[in-house]
C-alpha positions as CSV (number, residue, x, y, z in Angstrom):
1,M,-30.0,-71.0,-33.2
2,K,-32.6,-68.9,-31.5
3,K,-33.3,-69.7,-27.8
4,E,-37.1,-70.1,-27.2
5,T,-38.6,-68.3,-24.3
6,L,-40.2,-70.3,-21.5
7,R,-43.8,-69.0,-20.6
8,I,-46.3,-70.2,-18.0
9,F,-49.4,-71.8,-19.4
10,A,-52.7,-72.5,-17.5
11,I,-53.8,-76.1,-18.2
12,Y,-57.5,-76.9,-18.6
13,K,-59.6,-80.0,-19.1
14,K,-63.2,-79.3,-20.3
15,N,-62.7,-75.6,-19.2
16,I,-61.7,-76.6,-15.6
17,H,-58.4,-75.3,-14.5
18,L,-56.0,-78.1,-13.5
19,G,-52.7,-76.3,-12.9
20,N,-49.9,-74.3,-14.5
21,E,-46.9,-75.5,-16.5
22,T,-43.8,-73.8,-17.8
23,A,-43.0,-74.6,-21.5
24,T,-42.2,-73.0,-24.8
25,N,-45.7,-73.6,-26.4
26,K,-49.1,-74.8,-25.5
27,N,-48.6,-78.4,-26.8
28,D,-45.5,-78.8,-24.9
29,A,-47.1,-77.5,-21.8
30,I,-49.9,-80.0,-22.1
31,R,-47.5,-82.8,-22.7
32,K,-45.4,-81.9,-19.7
33,Y,-48.4,-81.6,-17.4
34,L,-49.7,-85.0,-18.4
35,V,-46.3,-86.6,-17.9
36,A,-45.9,-85.0,-14.5
37,S,-49.4,-86.1,-13.5
38,L,-48.5,-89.6,-14.4
39,Y,-51.0,-89.5,-17.3
40,G,-48.2,-89.8,-20.0
41,N,-49.8,-93.0,-21.4
42,I,-52.7,-90.9,-22.9
43,L,-50.3,-88.9,-25.1
44,K,-51.0,-91.4,-27.9
45,D,-54.8,-91.3,-27.5
46,L,-55.8,-88.3,-29.5
47,E,-59.4,-88.4,-28.4
48,L,-58.5,-88.1,-24.7
49,L,-55.7,-85.6,-25.5
50,S,-58.3,-83.3,-27.3
51,L,-60.0,-82.7,-23.9
52,Y,-57.0,-80.6,-22.7
53,S,-56.3,-77.1,-23.7
54,A,-53.8,-74.4,-22.5
55,K,-53.8,-70.7,-22.3
56,T,-50.9,-68.3,-21.6
57,A,-51.0,-67.4,-18.0
58,I,-51.2,-63.6,-17.4
59,K,-48.6,-62.2,-14.9
60,G,-47.9,-65.8,-13.9
61,T,-51.5,-66.5,-12.8
62,H,-54.2,-68.4,-14.5
63,F,-57.4,-66.7,-15.6
64,L,-60.5,-68.3,-17.2
């Protein structure tokens, strides 16, 4: 089994940077961010979830 590499992702909501999260992919990073922010209950609401996006952080820092 191949070990997946953890990367840092910048999390955005409506193009506003909210924070960074370490994960293996963008969807996992968004999920982890929402759970850590106590918004885990919206994981089932696809309309609200679609407001969030993630980009790979460059050199561990977010950029727009």
